[in-house]
Every structure is written in structure tokens, then in C-alpha cells.
N, C-alpha and C positions, 0 to 999 in steps of 0.2 A: 480463368480464376478472377474473382472479384478483388478489386484493389480499394483500400480505404485510406483516407487522409487521417493521420493519427496525431492529435494534439497531446494526448496521454499525459496528463499532469502526474499520474502515478509514477511514470518512469522518469519524469523530470526530478521528482522527489527522490526516487531511488538512485538516480545518477549522482545527485548531490551527496547522498549518503555514501555511495561507493567511493566517491572521490575523497571524502573525509576519512574513510576507512583505510584507503591505500596510500594517501599522501602523508609522509612523515612530518612535514613542516607546514602544510597548507593552511591550517585553520587559524592559528593564533594571529598571524600577520593580517590575514584578510578580515578577521573580526575587528581588529583595531582600526582598520581603515573604513569600516562600514558606517555610513551615515545613518543616524537614528530616524529614518523616515517612517511616517505612520503607515501601518499595513491595514489591509482590509480585514474586517472581523470575520471569523468563521461563523457560518450559519448553523453549525452543528452544536449539539449540547456537549459541554465539556465533561471530562471524566469527573466523577464524584470523588470525595475524599477517600473512598475505599478503592479507587482505581477502576470503577465500573463506568464504562462509556455506554450511554443509551442513545439510540437513534430511533425515535418513534416514527419518523418519516418513512423509513425503510424497514422498520420492524425488527431490528437486531440489537444485541448488546455485545460488548467486548470487555472482558475483565483483564486489565493489564497485570503483568507480574509486579509483585511488591518491589518497590525501589526503582522502577523504570521512570524515565523522564519523558514528559510530554513536550514535543517541539512543534505542535500543530500551528500555533500562531506564528512562530518564528519562520516556518517554512512556507507560509502563505505568500503568494505573489502580491505585489502592491495593488494589482487590480484583480481581485478574486471574483471574477464575473460569474455569478450563479447560473447564468443562462448557457455557459460553455462547459466549465468543469469546476469542481470544488474539491478541495482537500478536507476530508472529514476528520482524520486522525493520523498523526505521525508520532509514534512512540518508539523509544529506543532503550536498550539495556543500559547504556551509558551515553552521555552527551556525544552527538556525532562529531563535534569539533575536537574531541579528545581522541587522539590516536592510541589504540590499544594493540595488544599482541594477537588477539583472536578476532573472530568475526563479531561485530557489534550487532546483536540480534535486533530485529525491528519489525514493526507492524505498521503498514501504511494503507489507509482506506480512502478511496476517492469515489466520486460520482461524476458522470458525464452524461450529456444529453445524447440519446441514441440518434437523434436527427443529424448529428455531426457526421455520421457514417452512412452515406447513401447505400441502400441495399441490405443493411444489417437488420435481420429479423429475429435472431435468437442469440443467447449468450455465447453459444458455440461459435457463431460467426466472428465474435470479437477476439477469439483465440488466435486467429490468423495474424492480425496486426500486432497483437500482444507478443506472439512468438517471434515475429520479425524484429520487434524492438529489443526483446531480450537477447536474441542472438547477436544483434548489433552491438550490445553492451558486453559481449564476451560470454554470455550464458549459453549452455547447451541443453536442449530438451532431454529430459530423462525418459519420456514416453509420450505417446499421443495424448491429447487432452481427453478427459473422461468426466462423466457425471459424478457429482459428489454430494450426497444428501447430508444436510445438517438439520435435525428436527424435521419439520414439515416442509422445509425449503430445499430444493434441489439446485445446486450450483454446478458450474463447469470448472474443472480444476486443471491447471497446467503446472508441471514440475520442471525445474531447471537447476543446473549446477554451474559453478564457475570456479576454475582453478586459480588460487591465489598463492602460488608457490607451494609451501608446505601445508597450506590450509585449503579447504574447499568451502565455498559459500553455496548454500542451498536456498533456493527461492521457490515458493509455491504461490500461485495466484489463483484465487477463486473469483468467479464472475457470475453475476446474476443480472437479469433484465427485469426491471420493475417499473411499470407505468411510464414507459418512454425514457427511462434512465438506465444507464449502465453503472452498476456498483461493483467496484473492483477491490478485493481484499488481497494485499500482498504481504507475505510472511517471509522473513529472512532469518536464517540461523546457520550454525556451524555444522549441523548434521540433520539428516532426515527425521530422526527421533525428536530433535528439538523443535523443528518446524511443525511436526505433527502435534506436539504439546501446545505450541502457540495456537494452532488452528482449533484445538479443543476448547479454547477460551472464547470462541465465537459462538453465539447462540441466537436462535430465532424463537423467542418465547411466544406462546399463544397470546392472542389479543387480550385476554383477561389478566395476563401476568406481566404486561408491558409497563404498567404504571409503577 
């Protein structure tokens, strides 16, 4: 079995999100102690006023739900090295620092260089380390990864669930390999139907419609 070293910025972001979701007191005190250090700027195009995020580099768009909050800049590492991994979008139903009673739905999109993973040749190969990281965070695979077409693009999808007492957190990750980069789309919600609805907002327009 091939083994990969996994930096996985996607799961660093998700881990921070899960901690905020499950910790009743964690965010307000930590926020007050945080130093206002300058952060690296995202190289991705920001969501428009209509909540439509466009990424011409990888040829996709994502339309956020009305009223969602964009935390992309806030969740960027101080050194957002574009040669290693990049956080493209981190959007939440409500601010992750605010603890709610239900699952705080989220969409997190990242990109990494495939060169980080020796031996990785297809998007399906990335599912092995992704599944290992998910299970390490308490998620259980719902089924084996499978191909998932969106428009003209075929991605690989992995579905996971995590028990949160009386709640169930559902996570689906879609992965594609594009010109030496791994693009990962992670969707989190309180039900499979909700996650499917979030995925439906991801689109791969034809080149003539990307402008």
C-alpha cells in the first residue's frame, strides 16, 4: 500500500471549524488574546457581492448561500505558501467562533501541489490519505470513494459522518487533479440532503461562460 505525507490544509481548516463547533467556551477568550498579525493574502478571487466565487485558474464557480460568512482571509496561515497549499474559500453558515446548537454548515476549498505526494497519479489516489485524516478526526466513511460528475468535470467523492451526541455531522469531499494540482472541495452539513444541496452550488462552466 502506498503511503503519502499529508500536509492537508483542508483538514487543518476543518479541524479548527470542528473545534469551534464543539467547544462551548473556546472562541471568545482565544479571540481576545489573538495578536493582530498581518496574514498572507489569498491568491483566489473573492466572492462577489452576489456571493458567487469564481476561480478561473481551475475553471469552477461556487455560489454561497445567502447570509453566509466568508472567513477565507481569517483562516489563512501567516505563511500561505502558494507552492505548497492554498486555502481558496472558507465559508460558513454562521461565524465559526460562535457556538450554536446545530451543525454549522461549511464549504472549504483548497489546492495543493500533487508533487507533495510521491506516487500520486490520479484524484482517486488522494482519497487514501484523505480518508485516513477524516477517520483520525472521528469521521467514519459512509461508502467507498466513487466518481462524481459535475458538468463536464468528473471528480472523486468521499462521504463521511461523525456522531456529535444527538447530532450527526455529514462531510463530503470532492477531489480533482488539474495540471499538477489537487483541488479539494469539502462540504459539511447536518444531513446528507443538506450536503447534497451545498454540492449543487458548485459548477464548472464551459470556457465561454467563465467570464
